N, C-alpha and C positions, 0 to 999 in steps of 0.2 A: 640191744637187739640180739636175738638168738639166731644162730645159724640154722638153716634148714637142712635136713638130710636130702641127699640126691643120689644119682645113679652110682657115683663113686663109692658110696657106702654100702652098696648091695652085698650082703654077706655071702651070696652065692657066686659072686664074680670069681673067675679064675684067670690065670695068665698063661700064655704060651711059654713063659719061663718057668719050668716045672718046679724048681726049688722054691718058688714063691708060694706054691700050693701045699707045701708040706706042713703037717700038724706041728704047732709050736714054733713055726718060723716067725721071727720078729718083723720081717719085711714083706708081707703079702701085698697084693695089688690094692687092698683097702688102705694101706698105710702111705707109701710114697713120701718118705722123709727126705729133706734136702741137706746136702753137705758139699764140701769142697775137697778135691783130691788131686794128687799127682801120682805118676807112676815112673818106673825106671826109664821108660821110653818116651814119657811125656812130662817134661819138667814144668811146662806152663800149667798153672792151676786151672781146673775146669770145675764148674758146678755140676753135680750129679744127683741122681735119686737112687736110693737103695731099693732093689727089688730082688727078693730071694737072696742068693749068695753073690749077686753081681751088682754093678753100678751101671745105670743108664747115663751115659755121658750126654748131657743136655746140649753142650756146644756142638757136638757132632750131629745130633738129630735135628737141631735147629738149622745148622748149615745145609743139611740135606732137604730142608723145607718141610719136615714132618712135624715140627712145632713152630708156631708163629706167634711172635710178640710184636705188636704194632709200634711199640716204643723203642725198638732197636735191640741189638744183641747185648745181653747182660750175663751170659753164661761162660765167657772166657774171662774169669775173674778170680781173684784170690779170696773173695768173701761173697756172702749172699746179700750184702747191703744194697747193691744196685738193684737186684731183683726185688727185694723186700720193699724198697722205696717206691716201686711202681703201684703199690696199693692192693687192697684186698680183692678187688674185682679181677685183677691180673693173676694174683695167686690162685684164685679159684678156677679161672679159665685155663691156666697152664696145668693145674692138677687134673682137670677134666681131659685135656688133650693127651697127657701122659697116660692116664687110665685107659683111654680109648686105644692108644697105640700099643699098650701091653696086654690088652684083652686076648683071651685064648682064640677068639674067632676073627681077629684082625690080622691079615696076612702081610700088611704093608711093610713092616720091619721084620716080622717073623720069617718071611720068605726071601728077604734080601740079604743073602749071605755076606757079600762084601761089606755092606754098611753095618750089618750086625757085628762083624768082626771088629770094626772100629768103635762102635757105639756101646758095646757091652764089655765092661772091665771086671774081671774077678776081684771081689773085695780083698782077697788074700794077696793080690798083687798091687794094691793101692796103698798109698800113705795118705791118711786123712789129716787135713789141716783144721785149724780153728775155724769154725764155720762162719763166724761173723766178726767184723771189726767192731770191737766193744769200746765205745767212748766213755761209758759210765757203768759202774757195777754197784748195786745195792743189795744188801742181805737183810732179810727180815727174820722175825722170831715169832712165827705164827702158829706153832703147834702148842696147844694148851697143855697137853700131856708132857711135852718136853720142858716147857717153862715151869710147870708144877714140879717136875722131878728136880730141876736145877735149883729152884727156890727152896725146895724141901732139904736139899743136900747142903746148901750154904747159908740158909736162913731158917726162920721158924717154920716148920712144916704146916702149922696151922694158918700161916699167912704166906704161903709159898708164892702167890702171885702178887706183884706190886700193884697198887691201886690203878695205875694207868694201863695195865696190860689188857684189861677187859674193855677199854675205851678206845684204844688206837692200835693199829698194826705197828708194833715196835720194829725199828730197823736202824741200820747204820750204813754209811757210804763206805764201800770197800775199795779195793785197789784193782782197777781194770787191767793194768799192765801185767799183772801176774795171773790172770786167767789163762789157763792152758788147756790144750786138747788131750783127750784120753791117751794113755800110754806114754805120756811124758813123765820121766822119773821125778820123784819128789826128794829134794835134798833136805835132810833134817835141819830145821832152823836153829840158830843160836840166839840167845837173848838174856835179859836180866831176869833172875828169879830170886826169891827171898823166902827162906824157911822161917817158920815162927820162932825158932831158936836163934836166928841170926840177927845181929844188930844192923847189918847193912846187906844189900843184895850182892850177888855174884853174877858173873857173866860166863855163859857156857852153853853147850848143846841142850836143847829141850829134852826133858826126861818124861814128859807126859804128852806125847804126840798122839793126836786123835783124828777121827773122821767126823764128818757131819753128813748124814744121808739127806740129800735135798733134791728138789727139782728146781729148775730155773725157767723163766719165760723171757722171750726176746721181744723187744719193742718193735712193732711193725710200722707204726706211724706215731710221730712224736707230737708234742704240744709246744706252742710258743711260750716264751718266758712271760709269766704273769697271768697265764690262762689255764686254770686247772682243768683236769679231765673229770667229768662227772662219773659217778660209780656205774650208772646204767649204760654209759657209753664206753667204759674202760676196755671191755674185751674186744671192741672194734680196733683197738690200738695194739693188740697182741698178735704176733705172727705165729709163734709156736713155742714148744717146750723142749727142754733138754734135761738130762740127769746132771746133777751137780754135787761135787764133794768139796765142801769148804774145810780143808785141812786146818786143824787147830792145835796150837801149842798151849795146853791147859795151864802149865805151870807159869809160863810167861804171861798168859792172860790174867791169872790171879793177881799178879803183882802190878800190872800196868793198867787194868781196866778202870780203876777209880781215879779221877771222877768222870773221865770223858768216854770210857768204853774201850773195846779192843783196838789194838794198833798192830804192832809187829807180830803178835800172836796169830793174826789172821792174814797178813799181807803177803806172806811168802809163797802161797800157791792156792789156787782154786781150780779144780779140774772139772771140765764139762765133757759130755759125750759129743761125738762128732756129727751126729745126725740130729737135725731139728725136726721134730714131729709137729706138723701143723695143727692148729686148733681145729681146722676143718676135719682132719683125720680123727680127732678125738671126740667129735661131736656125738657119736652114738653112745659114749660112755659118760655123759654128763649126769651128775647126781646132785641131790640137795646137800647143802653144807650144814654143819652142826647148828643147833639152835643157839642163838647168842643172847645171853643175859648178863647185863641189861641190854635192852635194844640199843643198837648203835645210834649215834647222832645222825641227823637227816642226811648229811653228805656221804655217809658210809652205808646207807640202807640199800639193799638190793631191790630191784623191781620185782613185785610178786609174780609167781608162776614161772620163773626162769631158774634153771639149775646152774649154779656157779661152781660146783665141785666137779672133780673128775675121778673116776674109779680107776686108779693106777696102782697095780701091785708092785711092790718094791722089795728088793733084798740086797744084802751085803754079804760078800764072800771074802774071807781072809785066808790067804795061802802063804804059809811060812816058806822062806827060801830053802831051808835045810831039808825039809821033808817033801815039799811040793804037794802036800795033801790039803785040799781046800776044805774049809769049814764055813757053813752058812751061819752067820752070827746074828742076823736080824732079818725078819720078814714083817713088813708093815704095809700101809696103804695111804696114798695121798688124800683120799676122801675124808680123812679124819681132821684135816687142817681147819682150825677155828676161823682164821681170817682168809678170805678168798683172794685170788689174784686180782680181781676187780677192785676189791677194797684196798689192797696194797697199793695199786697204781693210783686210785683216787686219792688216798691219803698222801702218797708221795708227792703228788702234784698240787695238793690243796693249798700249799703255801705260795704257789705260783712257780715252783721249780719246773724247768723244762726238761723234757726227755727227747731222745733222738733215736732214729732207726739204728738197731743193733745193740742198744743198751740192754744190759742183763740184770734181771731181778731174781734173787735167790729166795726160796720159800722159807729158809730156816730149817733147822733139823726137824725131821718128820718122825715122830714117835707115837706109838699106840699106848694102850693102857696096860698091856702085859709085858713082862720083862723081855721076852724074845722079840718084842716089837719096838724096842728102844733103838733110836737111830744114831747113837754115839757110844763109844767105849766109856765115856764119862758116866753115862747112865747104866750101861750093861754091867760094868764092874763097880758101880757106885763109888766113883773116884778112886778106884784101885782097891777098895776094901773087900771086894768079892771077885777074885780073878776068874776069868773064863778058862775052861778047859777045851782045847781044840781037838780035832780028829786025830792028830798025831800024838796026843797026850801032853803036849806042851801047854803052858798057861800064858795068858796075857792080862795085864792090867791096862797097859797102853801099847802102842805100836813099837815093834822092834825093827832095827835095820834089816833090810831084806824082805820084810813083809810086803805082799802085794794085796791091794784092796780092790775089789771089783763090785761096782754097783750095777744092778740090772733093774729094768722096769718095763711093764707092759700092761696094756688094757686088754682084757680078755673078752672076746665076742663069742657067739654061739659056736662057730667053727673056724675062727681065725683070731689072731691077736695083733694088736698094733703095738709093736715093741720099739724100744729106744736103743737097742744094742747094748754096748758096754761103756762104762765110765771107769777107767782103770788107772792105777798108779802104783809104783813100787818105791819103797823107802830106801834112799841112799844115805850113807853115813854123813854126819856133819863135816864140814870142811875144817881141817886143822886137828 
């Protein structure tokens, strides 16, 4: 089932919060992403919505009777899970209520100065928390360009894709406990590595620390054990999307991944953005997915006439600690992904695997066809053989201590954008 556009998508809508109307603003009234925050004066976590440069505290406006949920209060919470669990009809209704409340011509909150002082929190004064309680995390490998680059690098370029890649969305079960919110520092991991010249491995700090530019989607309604989700129904089970950086220790990965796949090279940290952009907000930006050859098996086929891709611009900025000069090292787009979110979820549950509200599914590294669209340093430097030169003149094969990596993403409309904010992390030295 495809969502329909409604009044909340009107590109001419403006808000009485003037910062929401600025050109290039990530959080206009057409977006309204959900997150969880605390402040110095409010240690109890509240659910909020980003609008311009402020946060609308949903607990405060609900208490004042300006937003109503028949199912009871869910906004004084440390996660979005209770709200998400109420279902898609409630998500859409709350989004409509918030949109109406923030419209430029609605005086109810706009002209209530005492309530406005409590309900609007500057984002600069808030500490964002992990937006959902994540019971399970799965990472896919769904960019054909990325998989081809990696296959060419480490295998025969003429047979870069393994036979199963074009038949199933490849994925692995990651570590939910180490999914962290943006601006949490990343400690350089240690592990076993083995050089070709060595008889045995050694243990020590990772020397090839990397990023993976990804998006993630949040499960909005799960499925019972043994009951798969059909591909045509899969998007009804998705609440929204985040930016995701699946930090990777490439040298540790090279040694450990045979025969079962990555383990400690991936478990140490996965960073997500604090704001969850709803699928409803992204509906105007739906596009077709790449043609798939061979045609997928029946359980992975999309229903004709419905767009399952999303036109999301993505970029990665690397800022060295010493110079503080940022360098944009990648610009790409989510719409190039070969396997869609619906196909990923349908395949994930096709065995009967159950999913739950708040589960996180990573897209896998998002790479385009040109060098500056590659979503990892592994590709950008071709495993270190072609170092990058940054704005300050320094070079990188892989990440150095002190480097800060920032992922950004947005869907661009005619006169507004639906943005994701930042997904950011700084590298700290290894322990010991």
